[in-house]
A tleap script that builds the chain and sets N, CA, C and O, in Angstrom:
source leaprc.protein.ff14SB
mol = sequence {
  NMET PRO LEU CYS VAL PRO CYS ALA LEU LEU
  ALA LEU ARG PHE ARG VAL ARG GLY LEU GLY
  ASP ILE ARG GLY SER LYS CYS GLU ASP CYS
  MET VAL ILE ASN PHE CYS ALA PRO CYS ALA
  ALA CYS LYS MET LEU ARG GLU LEU ASP ALA
  MET GLY CLEU
}
set mol.1.N position { -66.452 -46.769 -30.066 }
set mol.1.CA position { -66.787 -47.107 -31.466 }
set mol.1.C position { -66.939 -48.602 -31.670 }
set mol.1.O position { -67.920 -49.011 -32.293 }
set mol.2.N position { -66.031 -49.454 -31.186 }
set mol.2.CA position { -66.167 -50.885 -31.479 }
set mol.2.C position { -67.498 -51.464 -30.906 }
set mol.2.O position { -68.054 -52.419 -31.448 }
set mol.3.N position { -67.988 -50.855 -29.794 }
set mol.3.CA position { -69.219 -51.400 -29.225 }
set mol.3.C position { -70.435 -51.117 -30.127 }
set mol.3.O position { -71.433 -51.837 -30.088 }
set mol.4.N position { -70.328 -50.062 -30.932 }
set mol.4.CA position { -71.411 -49.649 -31.868 }
set mol.4.C position { -71.356 -50.532 -33.150 }
set mol.4.O position { -72.385 -50.775 -33.779 }
set mol.5.N position { -70.206 -50.981 -33.504 }
set mol.5.CA position { -70.025 -51.673 -34.767 }
set mol.5.C position { -69.429 -53.090 -34.434 }
set mol.5.O position { -68.214 -53.225 -34.286 }
set mol.6.N position { -70.271 -54.102 -34.324 }
set mol.6.CA position { -69.802 -55.436 -33.885 }
set mol.6.C position { -68.647 -55.963 -34.712 }
set mol.6.O position { -67.754 -56.611 -34.164 }
set mol.7.N position { -68.632 -55.699 -36.061 }
set mol.7.CA position { -67.573 -56.274 -36.926 }
set mol.7.C position { -66.207 -55.587 -36.503 }
set mol.7.O position { -65.153 -56.223 -36.531 }
set mol.8.N position { -66.270 -54.372 -36.142 }
set mol.8.CA position { -65.027 -53.708 -35.628 }
set mol.8.C position { -64.519 -54.334 -34.349 }
set mol.8.O position { -63.312 -54.488 -34.167 }
set mol.9.N position { -65.410 -54.688 -33.479 }
set mol.9.CA position { -64.989 -55.386 -32.277 }
set mol.9.C position { -64.408 -56.750 -32.522 }
set mol.9.O position { -63.473 -57.177 -31.844 }
set mol.10.N position { -64.972 -57.435 -33.501 }
set mol.10.CA position { -64.503 -58.727 -33.932 }
set mol.10.C position { -63.064 -58.618 -34.516 }
set mol.10.O position { -62.193 -59.416 -34.168 }
set mol.11.N position { -62.835 -57.652 -35.379 }
set mol.11.CA position { -61.522 -57.396 -35.933 }
set mol.11.C position { -60.533 -57.021 -34.847 }
set mol.11.O position { -59.372 -57.426 -34.903 }
set mol.12.N position { -60.958 -56.276 -33.891 }
set mol.12.CA position { -60.131 -55.817 -32.794 }
set mol.12.C position { -59.678 -57.080 -31.951 }
set mol.12.O position { -58.530 -57.195 -31.521 }
set mol.13.N position { -60.643 -57.987 -31.757 }
set mol.13.CA position { -60.388 -59.138 -30.953 }
set mol.13.C position { -59.415 -60.062 -31.756 }
set mol.13.O position { -58.561 -60.674 -31.114 }
set mol.14.N position { -59.475 -60.199 -33.018 }
set mol.14.CA position { -58.536 -60.949 -33.757 }
set mol.14.C position { -57.117 -60.337 -33.617 }
set mol.14.O position { -56.128 -61.058 -33.483 }
set mol.15.N position { -57.051 -59.022 -33.652 }
set mol.15.CA position { -55.762 -58.419 -33.582 }
set mol.15.C position { -55.136 -58.564 -32.127 }
set mol.15.O position { -53.926 -58.765 -32.020 }
set mol.16.N position { -55.901 -58.471 -31.075 }
set mol.16.CA position { -55.432 -58.755 -29.760 }
set mol.16.C position { -54.994 -60.172 -29.563 }
set mol.16.O position { -54.001 -60.460 -28.895 }
set mol.17.N position { -55.781 -61.077 -30.178 }
set mol.17.CA position { -55.397 -62.511 -30.014 }
set mol.17.C position { -54.081 -62.759 -30.717 }
set mol.17.O position { -53.275 -63.551 -30.229 }
set mol.18.N position { -53.824 -62.096 -31.876 }
set mol.18.CA position { -52.562 -62.235 -32.538 }
set mol.18.C position { -51.366 -61.558 -31.767 }
set mol.18.O position { -50.252 -62.083 -31.736 }
set mol.19.N position { -51.629 -60.483 -31.209 }
set mol.19.CA position { -50.541 -59.815 -30.469 }
set mol.19.C position { -50.153 -60.560 -29.244 }
set mol.19.O position { -48.973 -60.602 -28.896 }
set mol.20.N position { -51.094 -61.145 -28.581 }
set mol.20.CA position { -50.769 -61.803 -27.315 }
set mol.20.C position { -50.618 -63.271 -27.430 }
set mol.20.O position { -50.407 -63.937 -26.417 }
set mol.21.N position { -50.718 -63.850 -28.670 }
set mol.21.CA position { -50.580 -65.242 -28.871 }
set mol.21.C position { -51.559 -66.023 -27.983 }
set mol.21.O position { -51.193 -66.991 -27.318 }
set mol.22.N position { -52.833 -65.558 -28.001 }
set mol.22.CA position { -53.820 -66.127 -27.103 }
set mol.22.C position { -54.552 -67.272 -27.815 }
set mol.22.O position { -54.917 -67.172 -28.986 }
set mol.23.N position { -54.748 -68.338 -27.079 }
set mol.23.CA position { -55.449 -69.497 -27.662 }
set mol.23.C position { -56.926 -69.208 -27.824 }
set mol.23.O position { -57.501 -68.363 -27.137 }
set mol.24.N position { -57.527 -69.945 -28.764 }
set mol.24.CA position { -58.931 -69.756 -29.032 }
set mol.24.C position { -59.218 -69.771 -30.517 }
set mol.24.O position { -58.313 -69.964 -31.329 }
set mol.25.N position { -60.456 -69.573 -30.866 }
set mol.25.CA position { -60.785 -69.630 -32.286 }
set mol.25.C position { -61.635 -68.444 -32.702 }
set mol.25.O position { -62.261 -67.786 -31.871 }
set mol.26.N position { -61.645 -68.181 -34.009 }
set mol.26.CA position { -62.453 -67.108 -34.490 }
set mol.26.C position { -63.954 -67.329 -34.229 }
set mol.26.O position { -64.701 -66.394 -33.941 }
set mol.27.N position { -64.340 -68.538 -34.337 }
set mol.27.CA position { -65.760 -68.900 -34.043 }
set mol.27.C position { -66.137 -68.605 -32.611 }
set mol.27.O position { -67.228 -68.099 -32.347 }
set mol.28.N position { -65.231 -68.919 -31.663 }
set mol.28.CA position { -65.415 -68.541 -30.288 }
set mol.28.C position { -65.544 -67.056 -30.062 }
set mol.28.O position { -66.431 -66.598 -29.342 }
set mol.29.N position { -64.661 -66.314 -30.677 }
set mol.29.CA position { -64.695 -64.870 -30.561 }
set mol.29.C position { -66.023 -64.282 -31.061 }
set mol.29.O position { -66.609 -63.400 -30.433 }
set mol.30.N position { -66.468 -64.792 -32.194 }
set mol.30.CA position { -67.699 -64.352 -32.787 }
set mol.30.C position { -68.895 -64.582 -31.894 }
set mol.30.O position { -69.783 -63.734 -31.813 }
set mol.31.N position { -68.930 -65.760 -31.197 }
set mol.31.CA position { -70.042 -66.089 -30.288 }
set mol.31.C position { -69.985 -65.170 -29.115 }
set mol.31.O position { -71.014 -64.611 -28.736 }
set mol.32.N position { -68.831 -64.980 -28.513 }
set mol.32.CA position { -68.635 -64.114 -27.341 }
set mol.32.C position { -69.119 -62.667 -27.646 }
set mol.32.O position { -69.859 -62.056 -26.876 }
set mol.33.N position { -68.682 -62.189 -28.746 }
set mol.33.CA position { -69.017 -60.812 -29.110 }
set mol.33.C position { -70.533 -60.630 -29.482 }
set mol.33.O position { -71.124 -59.581 -29.224 }
set mol.34.N position { -71.117 -61.668 -30.082 }
set mol.34.CA position { -72.548 -61.591 -30.376 }
set mol.34.C position { -73.399 -61.612 -29.182 }
set mol.34.O position { -74.419 -60.926 -29.118 }
set mol.35.N position { -72.977 -62.439 -28.163 }
set mol.35.CA position { -73.800 -62.580 -27.017 }
set mol.35.C position { -73.516 -61.601 -25.844 }
set mol.35.O position { -74.370 -61.360 -24.990 }
set mol.36.N position { -72.357 -61.086 -25.843 }
set mol.36.CA position { -71.936 -60.120 -24.715 }
set mol.36.C position { -70.782 -59.286 -25.154 }
set mol.36.O position { -69.657 -59.513 -24.707 }
set mol.37.N position { -71.008 -58.338 -26.002 }
set mol.37.CA position { -69.908 -57.484 -26.536 }
set mol.37.C position { -69.275 -56.716 -25.397 }
set mol.37.O position { -68.047 -56.629 -25.418 }
set mol.38.N position { -69.948 -56.141 -24.391 }
set mol.38.CA position { -69.278 -55.396 -23.380 }
set mol.38.C position { -68.339 -56.320 -22.581 }
set mol.38.O position { -67.274 -55.867 -22.161 }
set mol.39.N position { -68.686 -57.571 -22.361 }
set mol.39.CA position { -67.799 -58.497 -21.667 }
set mol.39.C position { -66.576 -58.775 -22.452 }
set mol.39.O position { -65.482 -58.853 -21.892 }
set mol.40.N position { -66.726 -58.935 -23.796 }
set mol.40.CA position { -65.589 -59.146 -24.633 }
set mol.40.C position { -64.630 -57.974 -24.672 }
set mol.40.O position { -63.412 -58.152 -24.687 }
set mol.41.N position { -65.200 -56.755 -24.688 }
set mol.41.CA position { -64.348 -55.542 -24.572 }
set mol.41.C position { -63.582 -55.455 -23.323 }
set mol.41.O position { -62.407 -55.085 -23.316 }
set mol.42.N position { -64.259 -55.805 -22.216 }
set mol.42.CA position { -63.611 -55.799 -20.844 }
set mol.42.C position { -62.503 -56.808 -20.838 }
set mol.42.O position { -61.428 -56.540 -20.301 }
set mol.43.N position { -62.740 -58.008 -21.442 }
set mol.43.CA position { -61.678 -59.025 -21.474 }
set mol.43.C position { -60.462 -58.595 -22.281 }
set mol.43.O position { -59.322 -58.843 -21.887 }
set mol.44.N position { -60.720 -57.944 -23.422 }
set mol.44.CA position { -59.641 -57.496 -24.245 }
set mol.44.C position { -58.825 -56.418 -23.524 }
set mol.44.O position { -57.598 -56.408 -23.633 }
set mol.45.N position { -59.470 -55.523 -22.799 }
set mol.45.CA position { -58.755 -54.521 -22.019 }
set mol.45.C position { -57.851 -55.162 -20.958 }
set mol.45.O position { -56.707 -54.740 -20.790 }
set mol.46.N position { -58.349 -56.165 -20.248 }
set mol.46.CA position { -57.554 -56.902 -19.267 }
set mol.46.C position { -56.315 -57.564 -19.974 }
set mol.46.O position { -55.196 -57.463 -19.471 }
set mol.47.N position { -56.523 -58.209 -21.090 }
set mol.47.CA position { -55.474 -58.857 -21.815 }
set mol.47.C position { -54.386 -57.891 -22.216 }
set mol.47.O position { -53.195 -58.165 -22.073 }
set mol.48.N position { -54.836 -56.721 -22.736 }
set mol.48.CA position { -53.927 -55.665 -23.194 }
set mol.48.C position { -53.101 -55.144 -21.937 }
set mol.48.O position { -51.887 -54.955 -22.021 }
set mol.49.N position { -53.799 -54.928 -20.801 }
set mol.49.CA position { -53.085 -54.510 -19.593 }
set mol.49.C position { -52.083 -55.523 -19.194 }
set mol.49.O position { -50.966 -55.156 -18.830 }
set mol.50.N position { -52.423 -56.830 -19.238 }
set mol.50.CA position { -51.505 -57.865 -18.914 }
set mol.50.C position { -50.297 -57.932 -19.749 }
set mol.50.O position { -49.225 -58.323 -19.288 }
set mol.51.N position { -50.459 -57.536 -21.040 }
set mol.51.CA position { -49.361 -57.527 -22.024 }
set mol.51.C position { -48.523 -56.249 -21.844 }
set mol.51.O position { -47.412 -56.156 -22.366 }
set mol.52.N position { -49.044 -55.299 -21.126 }
set mol.52.CA position { -48.301 -54.036 -20.889 }
set mol.52.C position { -48.472 -53.078 -22.071 }
set mol.52.O position { -47.617 -52.234 -22.338 }
set mol.53.N position { -49.599 -53.234 -22.770 }
set mol.53.CA position { -49.862 -52.290 -23.904 }
set mol.53.C position { -50.875 -51.253 -23.533 }
set mol.53.O position { -51.209 -50.395 -24.350 }
savepdb mol mol.pdb
quit
């Protein structure tokens, strides 16, 4: 679902960043999601795995 709705992927990214206390900015997240949403989704999955979630 998040890959079909870019705003949902952005909101999910903000949530993952908050959970993991990950450095970065909302602007950076927006750019990554707009240019390569599948890459952003893969990165979030790896971060969640690293957190043990």
